[in-house]
C-alpha positions in Angstrom: 80.1 116.0 25.7 78.3 113.7 23.0 75.6 115.0 21.1 74.2 115.4 17.7 73.8 118.9 16.6 72.8 120.3 12.9 74.4 123.6 12.7 72.8 124.5 9.4 75.7 124.5 7.3 75.3 123.6 3.8 78.3 121.0 3.3 78.7 119.6 6.5 77.0 117.9 9.3 78.4 118.6 12.7 78.3 114.8 14.1 80.0 115.2 17.3 81.3 117.6 19.6 84.5 115.9 20.9 85.9 117.8 23.7 86.7 121.8 24.1 89.6 120.9 21.6 88.4 118.9 18.6 85.5 118.3 16.8 84.5 115.9 14.1 82.3 117.2 11.1 81.1 114.6 8.4 80.7 116.1 5.1 77.2 115.1 3.4 78.4 112.3 1.1 77.1 112.2 -2.6 78.7 108.9 -2.5 79.0 107.1 1.0 82.5 106.0 0.4 84.7 107.5 1.2 83.6 109.8 3.7 85.3 112.7 4.7 85.7 113.7 8.3 86.9 117.1 9.1 88.9 117.7 12.3 89.1 121.0 13.7 91.1 122.0 16.7 93.8 119.6 18.6 93.2 116.2 18.9 95.1 116.2 22.1 93.4 113.9 24.6 92.6 109.7 24.8 89.1 110.9 24.9 89.6 112.5 21.3 91.2 109.5 19.9 88.4 107.4 21.5 85.7 109.4 20.0 87.5 109.1 16.6 87.5 105.4 16.8 84.1 105.4 17.7 83.0 107.5 14.6 85.2 105.0 12.4 83.2 102.1 14.1 79.8 104.0 13.2 81.0 104.6 9.5 81.9 100.7 9.2 78.6 99.7 10.7 76.6 101.8 8.1 79.1 100.2 5.3 81.5 103.0 4.6 85.4 101.6 4.9 87.2 104.5 3.2 87.9 107.6 5.1 89.7 110.7 4.4 90.5 113.0 7.4 90.7 116.6 6.6 93.4 118.2 9.0 93.4 122.0 7.6 91.9 123.0 11.0 94.3 120.8 13.1 97.4 122.7 14.7 99.0 119.9 16.6 99.1 116.4 17.6 100.0 114.3 20.4 100.9 110.5 20.9 96.9 110.1 22.0 96.0 111.6 18.7 98.5 109.4 16.8 97.3 106.4 18.6 93.7 107.5 17.2 95.1 107.5 13.6 96.8 104.2 13.9 93.7 102.5 15.5 91.4 104.0 12.8 93.8 102.9 10.0 94.0 99.4 11.4 90.2 99.2 11.9 89.2 100.4 8.4 91.9 97.9 6.8 90.5 95.0 8.7 87.1 95.8 7.3 88.5 96.0 3.8 89.0 99.9 3.3 91.5 102.4 4.2 92.5 105.8 5.6 94.0 108.8 4.0 95.0 112.1 5.6 94.8 115.4 4.0 95.9 119.0 4.3 98.2 118.6 7.5 100.4 121.4 8.5 104.3 121.3 9.0 103.9 120.5 12.6 101.8 117.5 12.0 103.9 116.2 9.1 107.0 116.5 11.5 105.4 114.6 14.0 104.4 112.1 11.5 107.8 112.0 10.3 109.7 111.8 13.5 107.5 108.8 14.5 107.8 107.3 11.2 104.2 106.9 10.8 104.4 109.2 7.4 105.3 105.7 6.2 102.1 104.0 7.3 99.6 106.8 6.9 99.0 108.0 3.0 98.8 111.7 3.3 97.7 114.2 0.3 98.0 118.0 -0.1 94.3 118.6 -0.5 91.1 116.6 0.4 90.2 116.3 -3.4 93.7 114.5 -3.9 92.8 112.0 -1.1 89.5 111.4 -2.4 91.1 110.7 -6.1 93.6 108.2 -4.4 90.8 105.8 -3.6 89.5 105.7 -7.3 90.8 102.7 -9.4 94.0 103.4 -11.4 93.6 103.7 -15.1 
């Protein structure tokens, strides 16, 4: 179900409808780097993870190497979703950038802690704090 669909929302562009479960929306950037991807629904299947990786490749191809994933509307995550996160982070790091996650709920936090991915994936309470983490330290 790949398509580009502009839904008229003032601050977000709908980039792809991933499946019945997950959508990726990219905020219209004032600055291109870092990009903010808002995930909605549940990234459950392998197709969801593959589509997330594809979006990361597209961003890198356009010169964006730092990405914040906004999880505020994600309820659950499974192994395929975790694989997509790891692959996305690895790809961005190889391109000289990084990945941050923001606004995760307790269920997602518990899964990241149990799998010890919380040691690899830097998470922040808000998107704004995740964006600030990319700024050079003074």
